N, C-alpha and C positions, 0 to 999 in steps of 0.2 A: 361462128362455129356451132352455137347452140342449135341452130336450125338443121344442121347436118348430123350432129353426133348425139346429143342428149336424147331426143325422142327414139333413136334407134337403140341406145344403150339402156335406157330406163326400164323398158319391159323385161330385159334380161335380168335386171336386178329386182324385179317384182313390183315395180312402181306402176300404179294405175294412172290413167289419164288425169284423174282428179288430183292425185299426189303430184304429178308433174306440174299441173297448172297452179296448185297451191305453192309449189316451190319457186315458181317463176310468175309472180302476180302481174308482172308487166306484159305477159304473153296471154293471148286469147285462145279460145278453143279453135278458132280458125287458123291461128298460127300453128297450133299443134297438128291439126289435120294436114296442113300444107307441108310441115316438116316431116311428118310420117310418110306422106306421099313421095316426097323428095328422097327420103332414106330408102323407101321401097324401090324406087327407080334406080338407085345406085348402090346396091348392097355390097359389091366388091370394094368400092371406094370407101364406104363407111367402115367395113371390116378392116381395111388397111389403115385407116385413121385410128381406129381403136387399138390395133396392134402397135402402131407407131407411138402412140401416147401411153401405152401400158407401162 
């Protein structure tokens, strides 16, 4: 779920890439780039997941 939801939600909360990576030390910058690309490719699905889990 992290790869789909957190990178999409974090910027809405004001989290920078650095903060995201500090919060998830087991993730790499490449993981973050890939997750953001995935989230950008599926904005409706991400939005529905956020709404469903709110």
